[in-house]
N, C-alpha and C positions, 0 to 999 in steps of 0.2 A: 508282625513282630513274632520272633521265635521265643518259646517259653524258656526260662532259666533252667539249666540243668546243673548237676553237681560239677560237671566238667567246666561249665561256663563260670560258675561261682568261684571255683579254684583259680581260674585265670584272672578274674577281677581282683581277687585278694592279692595275688602276686604283683599286679600293676600298682595297687594302692600302697603296698609296702615299699616298692621302688621309689615312688613319688615322695613318700614320707622321708626316707633316708636321704634322698637328694636335696630336699629342702632344708633339712636340719643339720646335715653334715658340713664340715669345713671344705670350702672349694679348693680344688687342687691348684697350686701356684706354679708358674713356670720355674724351671731350674735356674734360670738367670733372670732375676727381677729387673736388672738394668735394661735388658732387651725389651721388656714390656714398656718401661718408662720412655725409652728412646723412640718408641713408635708413636708416642703422643706429641702433639704440637704444644707450643707455649700456651696457646689459647685453651687447649684441652685441659692443661694443668691448672690454669687460672680459674676456669669455671666448672671444674669437675665436682666441687662441693663435697669431696671426700673428707672424712673426719680425721684422717691421718695428719700429723704435724706437717707444716710446710717444708721443713728441712729434710723430709724423707727423700725427696727427689735428689737433693744435693748430696745426700749420703751415698747415693748410688753411683755418683760420679767421682773419679779420682781427684784428690785435693790438688790445687795448683802447686807446681814444683817451686815457683818463686816464693810463695808464702812459707813453705817449709824451710827454704834456704835463708829467709830473712835478709834479703839483699838491702844494701844501704840506699838511701835516697841521695842522688848526686845533684848538687846545686851549682849553677853557673850564672855568671852575670848576663851572658847572652846565649841563647840557643837558636841557631839558624837551621832552617829546613829548605830544601829545594822542592818546588811544586811544578809539575809539568802542566803546560797549557792544555786544557781539555780534561785534566784529571784533578780539578779543583775540589772534587768531592772527598779527596783524601784528607782535607782539612777538617778534622772533627772538632766539635765545640769543646773548649776548655783545655786544649793542649798548652803546655808551658813553652810558648814560642815567642821570641822577641823579634825575629827577622825572617822574612820569606824571600828566597831567591826565585823569581818567577821565570821559568825556563820555557822557551828562550826565543829571543829575536835572532835571526840568522842573516847571512850576507849572501846574496845571489851571485851568479857568475859575472854580473856586470858591476859588482861592488856596491849594490844598493841594499839598504836595510829592508828586511822583509819579515813576515810572520811575527810582528810585534804582538805580544800578549795583550789582551784587553784588560786594563787595570780594574775596571768596575766588576770584573768577574770574581774578584777576591774581596770579600768583606770580612775582615778579621782584625782583631786588636793587636796588630804587629806592623812593623815597618816592612814595606814591600819594595823590593829592588828589581829593576829590569836587568835580566841577564842577557848579554849578547855573546854569541859564539861564532867562531870561524874555524871550520874543520878541514882546511885544505892548506898545504904549504904554499902552493902556487897562488891561491886566492888571497891568502894572508899577505904574501909578498906584494901582490898587485895593489891591495888597498892601503898598504903601509908606505908606498913609494912617496918620498917627500916631494911636495910641490904638485902632485898630480891632482887632477880634477876629482877623481874618484875618492881620494883620501879626504879632501875638503868636504865633499858632499856627504861622505859617510860620517864624519865628525858632526856635521850639522844635523844629520838625521838622528844620530844617537842622542844629541843634546835635546832635540825637539821631542823625541819619543820618551825621554826621561822626565819630562815636565810633570806628568801625572803620577810619577813614582817618588818614593822617598830616597832613592839612590840608583846608581848604575853600577853594574858589575861586568867586568871584561873577563871572558873565559876563552882566550885564544890559545889552544893547545898544540898548534902546528905552526910554529914560527921558524922560518929558515935561519940558520946560524948567522948568516951575514946581515940579518935585519935587526940586530940588537939595538942599535942606535935609533933607527926609524921607529921601532916599537916604543922606546922610552919617550921620544918626542911626541909620539901619538898619545901616550898616556898623559903627558904634561899638558897637551892642548885640551884634552877632555877635562882634566882636573881644573884648569882655568875657566872653562866654560860652564862647569857644573855649579859654581858658586858654593852655597852652603849645603848642597845635597851631598849625601854620602857617596864616596867613590871607593869601590872595592875591586879586588881581583882574585881569581882562583889560580893557584900555582901548583905545579907538581911537587911531590914530596922530595925532600933532600935530607941526607944524613950528614953532609959535609959540604964545604964550599967547593964548587967546581970551577975550573978555568974557563974563561970566556962564556959564562953561563948567561943565556938570554933571560932566564927567570931568576936571576940573582936576588935573593931576599933583601940584602942590604942596599942594593941600588934602587929597588922598586919601593921599598918601605917609605921613604920621605914623600912619595907622590900620592899615596893612597891612604884611606882611613882604616881599612882592614885588609888583611891577607888571609884568604881561606886556603889552608894547606891541605891538599887532597891526599891525605894519608891512607891511600888504598891503591889497589892494583899492583901490589908487590908481586903477586902472581896474576897473570892474565890469560886470556883464551889461548894464546900461542905459546905460553911458557909451560914448564913442568907443573904438575899439580901442587897446590899449596894454598895456604890461607891468603885471601885477598888482602888482609892486613894482619900479619902475625904480631903477637904482643911485643916480642923483642925488637922487631923492626920498627913498630910504632913508637916504642920507647926511644929509640935512636932518633927518629924523625922529630918527636916532640922535644927532645933535649936540644937538638940543633935549632929548632924553630923558636923555642922560648928564648934561647940565648941570642939569636940573631934578630928576630922580629920584635920580641918583647911582649909582655902580658897585655898591654893596652890595644895592640893592633892585631894580635894573633887570634885566628879562629881555627881550631883543630878539626879537620874533616873526619867523619866517621862513616863507614859504609853500612847500609842496611841490606845489601845484597850479598849473595854467595856465587860460587861458580862450580861447574861440573866439568870433569875431564874424562874422556874415554881412552882406553888403551889401543883403540883401532878406529881409524876414520877411512872408510873405503872410497870416499869421494875424490876422484882424481882423473886426469887424462891418462890413457893407456896406449903404449905402443904394442905392436902385434905380439912380440915375444913375451911381454908381460901378461897379455891376455892368455896366451898358451900356458904360461906358468900357473895362472889362476885355475884354468880348466883342469890341469893335472893335479895341482895341490888340493883342490876341493872335490876331486873325483866327479866332475861334471859330465853327465852322460846325456842329458836332455837339452839339446841345443835347438831352439825354435827359430823361426824366421818371421819377421814382420815386414811385409812389402819387399821381400827379398833380402832384408838386412838381418844377419844372425844376432841372437841375444840369448843369454842364459841367466839363471838365478842360482845363488848359493847362500847359505846361512853361516854366520860366524857368531861366537859368543863374545860379547864386549863387556869388559870390566869397567865400571864407572866409579870415580871417586868424587865426592861432593864436599866442599868446604863452605860453611855458612856461619852466620852469627845468630845466636839466640840471646835471650835477655840476660843470661848469666855472663856470656862473653862480652856483651855490650856494656853491662854494669862494670865489669873488671876494667874494660878499656876507659870508660868515663872516669872511674875512680883513679886510675893511673894518671890520666891527664890532669885531673884536679890536684893530685899530689905533686905534680911537676909544675904547678903554678900557672896552668892554662885557665884563663877566665871565661873562655867562650868555646863552644863546639858547634859543628854544623853537620847535618845529616844529608847524605845522598842516598836515596831521596824518599820523600814522604809517600807512603802507600806500599813500600817494599818491606816494612818492618814488622816484627811481632808487636801487636798492640800493647803487650804487657810492659814494654820498655817505658811507656809513659807513666806507669805507676811508680817508677823509681827516678823520676826527674822533676826538678823544680827550678824556677828562676829565683835568683837571689833578690 
């Protein structure tokens, strides 16, 4: 051991002073305290044992916009939702739901009912309706043909599949114009076979009566218990950019629907989804002259070959416009329908929404 010298004692004194001030001084805090709290997990916050009040963490987070706006709570006699088979976990406990459209049984190329959702996969205090879809004009024509074996078997299959459900809903959105009468008789046969079970139908939005309309509200109304008016896709993927369901358009749809269908059988459909449009879509087939124009327009100089076939890359800026619904616009739409005497609404579809919407909804 080396003997203490004056130089060594001075060094020890400096170290002791540094330790003292570090132990007694105020620790330096980060400039953004929220960044520190966000690095913690919920479990860390729960068991940290800090003496600070519990609401310190919540003070670091921005207050919910919905609470600041004090949105009204919209009440309806019925609130319908669509649930996709395989995504039943979207059904959270305690949601104000009266009816569930279980989506969906389909029709194969031979006219047979397939992919029927398993009823026991949904355990929820609401009526559950089997939804059947047909998304092809030619296939719809095929299964609606009066007197055909395929039509008879499809009706029998639909009635059998509906036994475990509270009701059946038909969602045929591609019906050829010449098949209006076969479609009506098809609905009537299902109505007769269902007995006391609910029979419902999803129909496209209308703002006025159309000539020779296969989906005419007044004609179909006597056959079914509910008509779900799909008041969305005012603008779609192939249209110009715009709201999926603008307020003014929805007001016109609701006005016509309430007058034509009536309060007791009308369910006004509301979208939970939005859409995006870009001002440029490069995916297409090209003739040679168009390819040359692209090379010149974008100053392409590096043309490579893959197994002898030429190809090149170029970059373009794309402007994207997005329309969507938040809790504010959804609340405004619901209140508008309520004021127009609509007693029921239906959402397409559960799992696509902002969860906050359920804070402003209740069943009457």
